[in-house]
N, C-alpha and C positions, 0 to 999 in steps of 0.2 A: 197781896203783895204791898208794900209799902213803899210810896215815893214822897220826896221833899221835891218842893219846887220853888226857887226864890225867886218873886216877881209876880205881881199880879196883873200884869197889863192884857192888851188884847191878844196876844200870841198864846199866853198862857190861858185865857178863857176859852180859846177856839181848841186848845189841845184837850181843856177840860170837858168840851162836848164830845170828842171823838175818844176819849180812852173808856177802855173796858172795865166792866164792873168789878172786876178782881181787885182795882188797885184802891189802896186806902191812901188819899193824898192830905199832905199837908203844905199850905201854901204861907209862904212866908214873904211880908212888905211893910214898909214903912209907914204906908198909907191905908187907915182903916178903909177908907171909902173903897179903894180898890179891892180890897179884900173881900167886903160886901157884895161887889160887882160878881166877883168868882165865886160866891157862894150861893149866889142865884142861879148859877149854870149847872151845879152838880152839890151832893153832900161834900164838905172838904173840914178839915181841921186849920182854923183860920190862926196865925200866928203874928202879931205885929211886932216887928223888930228890923235890926238891921241883919239880913242874910249873910254880910261878910263875916260876922261874929261866931268865934267858936262856941261861947256860950248860947248864942240863940240857936245855931245851928243843932246843937245837943239838945236842947229844948225840944226842937223840931222833930226829933227821934232819927237823926244821920246815921249814929252807930248799929241802928237796925234797918235801915234804908236798904232797897232793892236798886232803886234809881234816884239820880240827882238831877236836876234841871237846873242849870242856872239863865234865867231869863230875864233878867234884870234889864234897865236902860243905860246901866252904866258898866262898860267893859271891865274896869278895876276891880268892882263889886263882881261880878262873874268869875273874873280869874282867881280869886280870893277865894269864892266858894269852891271853886274846882280844886283848887289846892288843899282846901279843907276834906273836900271830898275824898281827895287820892290818899290824905293822910288818915280818913277815917275806914279806907279799903273799901268804899262803895264800888261793885262790881260796874254799874252802868250809868256812866256820867255824860250828858248831853249839854251843850251851851248854845246860847244865841250872841253873835258877834254883833253889839250895837253899833259897831263902825266896821265894815268889812274890811278895811286895812289892817284891823287888828286881828284878824285870821290867823297869820302865822305865831301870833303869841299864844292862843290857844293850842294850835295843832303842834307845838314843838313840844307840849306837856303830852301830846298824846289823847287830847280830850278831841272827841266827835262834836265838831262844830258847824252852825247853820247860818248863813247870812239872814238877814231880816227882809223877807219878801211875802207875797202872799201865800206862798207855799210853807212857809216855816212849821206851823203847826202840823202839816200833813207828813213833812219829813221827819218831824221830832217822832210822830206816831209810828211811823215805820220801825224808827230806831228802837222804841220802846215796846213793842207788841210783837212778840217773836212769831205767831202765828200769822202774821200780816205781813205779807212780802212787797207789796206795792199797794199804791190808792192814787185815784187820779179822779177830778171833777172835769165834768164838761155838759153840755147845753145849758149854759150861762148859769152853771151852778147847781141844775135841779138834777142832775144824776150823777153817779159815782161809777166807777168801776175801779175795784180792788181785786188783789190775787192774794189767795188763801193757801196755806200749806195744809194739806188733810194729814193729820198726826193718828197713830195706832188707837188712840183713845176716842177719836172722834166719833160720835154715833152716827156719823154719815157714811162711814166705811162700810162697804157691803152693800148699800142700798143704792136703787138706781135713781135716776133724776127725777121721773114721773112720779116716784113714791114720795120725794120731796115736797110735792102740792106747792110750789113756788109761784108765786101770784104778782108781786109788783117787782121781780128782779129775775134774772136767766144766767144760766152757767154758758159763756159765749166758748171757751176753749178748756182743753185741759192738756197740761205738758206733763207725761208719763214716759219716765226712763227715757228721757231724751227727744221722745217722739210727740209731734203734736197734733192732737185729736180735737175735733170738731165734732161734740157730744150730741147725742138725740136722746129721746125719753127712756130708753132700755139701757144706757149708757150707764155703769155701774162705778162708783168711786171705789178708789183704793188708795190704802195708805201711801203717803208720799207724792200723790198727784198733787199739782200745783193748778188750781182752780182759781181762772178767771171769771168774775161775776159783774154782771151789770145791771143796774137798779136805779131806782128813785132814792135822791140824797135823803129824803123825808125818813125812808125806812132803812137809812144805813147802820143806825144801832142793832136793829133785828136781824140785819144780814150778817153784823159783825158776830153777833151770838149765833146763829145759827152755823156759822162755818167755822168757828173757834173754840166750840164747846167740847167738852168731854163726858164720856160716861165710864162709871168703874165696872169694868166688866171681867176681871181676874176669878176664877181661872176658865172662863168660857171659852178663850181661844183655844186652850187644850180639850177642854172637856167639862163637862156640867156636874161630875160625880168628885167624891173625894173618897179615894179606897185605902183599907187597911187590912191587912193579913193576920189573922190571929191564931194561936193555937190551944189557949187555954183561956178559962175566964180572969187568969191574972192578967194575961194580955189585953183582954177586952177592958180591964179597970185601967189599965196603964195608958193604952193609946186611942181607945174609943172616944172618951172625952174630950180628949185634945181635939181629935178629928172633927166631932161635934162643935165645938167651940171655934173650930176653924170655918167650917161651913158657915156658922152662925155671923162670922166677920166678914166672908166674901159673897161673891154671887153666885156660888156653887149651891146646888139644890138638894144634894143628900149625901148621905155616907152609906159605902157599900162595905160590908165586913165580910170578908172570906175567910172563911173556917174549915176544918178537915170535914168531910164528908164523905158518904159511899163506903168503899171498902176501907177505906184509911181511916175514919172518924168512928169512933165507938159512939155508941147511942147515947149512952149516960155523958160522955163530952159534949155532943153534939147539942142535947138537950139543956145542959147545965147552958153552955153559951148563948143559945137561943133564949134561954129565960131572962140571962143578963142583959142582952142586948133590948128584950122588951122592958125591961127596967129602966135602962137609959134613955129609952126612946119615950118613954114618959116625962122623964126627969129633965129631955130638952126640947120641951113645946115649939113647934116650927120648925124642927131640923127633925127629916125624915131618915131614919138607921133602918137599914135593911142587911138582912143575914144572906150569905151567899155560900153554900156548901159547896166545895170544891176538892178533886183529887189531888191537885198540887199546893203546896204551904210555902208562906214566907214570899221572898221575893219572887220566886218562880210563878207563884199565883198572881202577883199583881200583875207582872209582866203579861200573862195569858188574858187577863182580865182588861188590861189595855188593848188588847187586840180585837177584843168583841164588845166593850162597851166604852162609853164616853167618859172616861176616867180625865180630870182635870188637875189631880194632884194624887200622889202615892205619898201614904203616912207611914212612916218607920221608924222603931226606937233609936235612940242615939248609939252611934257606933263609937267604940272606942280604939278603933284600929286602924291605920292609915288604908291597910288592904280593904277593910270592910268600906270605908267612907269611898275611896277609888272606884269600889264595886258598885255601888249606889249611884254615884255620879255618872258612871259610864252607862248604869241603865236608864239613869234622866235622859241621856243623851239619844241613846239608841231608840226608846220609846218616844222622845219629845215629849215628857212629860214631866212637870214640876214634882220633887220631892221634899216632902217635910219629914227633917229632924226632929223628932218630937222630944220636946226635955220636960213633958208633964206639965206644960201650963195650960190651963183651961182657958183661963181669961187675959189675955195679954195685956201688959201696961201701955204699949206703943209699939211703933214700928220703926225700925232702924235699918235705914238703907246708905252704902255707902255709894257718894257721890264719883263715876266714871266715867268718862266720855269715850268709852267702849260700846261696841252692840251689847255685850254681855251686861254692862253696866247699866246702860241704857231699858233693856228688859227689865233687870231686876227694879229699877226706879221705877218702872211703868206700874210692873205688879205692886209695891209697896204703896205708890199712890192710890191705887184702885183700893187696897184693903183698907187703907187708913179712911178713903172717902167713903167707904161701904160700912165700915164699925163706928167712924166717929173718933178713933184712936189719934192722937199725938203722932207726926211723923217726924223722926230727927234724921237730918241729912248729916254724913258724916265725911268729912273729907281730910285724908290722911295724905302728908305730906312726908316723903321719904329724906333720909339726911341727904344734904347738897350735894356730897361728894357722890353719892348713888345717882340721885336723878337730875342734878342740875338746877340751876337757879328758876329755869322756867317751870317748874314744877309746881309753886306755888300759883301763877297764874292760871295754870292748867285746872288746878284744884277749884280756885274761884269760881273759874268757868263752869266746871261742872255742878257746882251747888247752886250758881245763877239758873241753870237749866234745871235743875231739879225742882227750884221754887217756882220758877214760871209753868213748868209744867204743871205742878201740884195746885198753884191759884187757880187754873183752869177748872178744877174742882172744888172751889172756894176754900182750899187747905193752904195754911201755914206752914212753915219748914222752920224746925229749930236747927240752927246751923252750928255744927261742931266741928272747927277746923282743929286738926294736931298735927303735930310733928312725930315721927317714930314708926316703930315696926305695926303694920295695919292690921295684924291680928290681934295684938296686945290691945291697941287702941280700940277696936271694935268689941274686943270680951270686957274692957273696963264699961264700955256705955250699954252693955246688952242686956243686963240682969233685970228680969223678968218681962222683956221685950221681945218681940219677934224679929230677927235678924233676916233681911232678905237680900241673898246674892244671886249674882248671875253665872251661869255655867258656859264658858266658851266652846268653840270647836276642839280645842286640844283635848287629847284623850288623857285624863287622869290615871297616875300610877299608885302603887304603893311607894313608890320613892318618890314620887314628884305629883301628890295629890292637888298641887296649887294653892292659892289663896283660899280659896272657898273651902278646899278639904280640910285645910290648917284650921280655919276658921270652925267650922262643925266639931273637929276634936277638942278646941280650944274652949269654947264656951259652954256655959253650963245650961242656957237657954235654949229655945228653938229656933231651927235654922231653916227658911224655908230658901230650896236652891232652884233656880230657872233656867230651863235651856233656852238657847236663841231661838230655835226655830218651832213654831207649831206644830202640832201633829196634821199629818196631811189627810 
């Protein structure tokens, strides 16, 4: 993610020592010597100039910045930096008040502002690093205590403390669902835990990397196979290549192809399907394609497979009716299994994720980030602002916040997010950006119907490309 800092003084240098590796930082200062000192702390882009200049900040990349820090020793400069940052719609702006009496000037503009004291860099860090909740030094500065939020994509989820092999720090307490836990070696970390870690200050960077990292898992939280139901060789040619490409782009292990067998499947048809699957298996090295004869067919066969096998995603053809889309979305809810509505795209050009601060939106965002991280495909975050008369003026701020959260979560995986903020009908906006991409949407708890299939159902019907729909709940 991109950060612009105006001012290369001591607080900035202390902040640079503490920031995570995901930040690409440009530091602006009129003093080249101070810029040189800052560059010795960590790799930065140095820009000599007046940070209160619109032209200089444009050269620093403020239009693409995720965060702006006004940390010069001149409040007039800092206030102008903040004003220009607000104009550029930078989501996260933090300032240092050189004179504590000027704090009201900053706060009247809605700027998070910190007084210059020895904890300034630490307080800046907490405002800028989403997964770090709190931090404090003790033992004459030789030790650190930090609180971290364990997110769904953390590689620590489901692991016991004794498996982490912590050496120079320890987990002191865990706050879980409002309950304070004093952990032991067999305590298993869960998503949502607030974990307080104590350790040597010299190992602080390693501590941060361990407790704020992310791992691309989709669809393993649901299952390890991608399942397809076919009834003919033509179905195989339409659906299985995309299913194989989907496995290649995710952490899934193999493709399970359900086809007619037993009393329902003629020997010739079954043989033809098996032969074609063998050909595709050779065409997709590294992706295992398995045939699975079954008495049932279509969605019913997929549902049965979900009950007996570890299915992480069901692949179905694009549906042209509201009734058909609503039925498949209900199956996704009932089986707690994602559904990929295949548009016949073997290799996606990128991943499109609408940024929404709902549970369904966050689940879709995590899936999209995982797929982008695993495949190396570009990730596009779409923020759609309904007309003001429908959603109110606060809708823009909500969209900006959702996009910022998406970018922060993606940065944990080393990903950048292309921002696309539009006003209008969400279905039409997504359809305009979706060509050749995989669109990832969440499915909430509300039951889709033919009359009201929801935004997800309308997108499936409207776009020509593939749409992955992800339910809120994992498989039990």
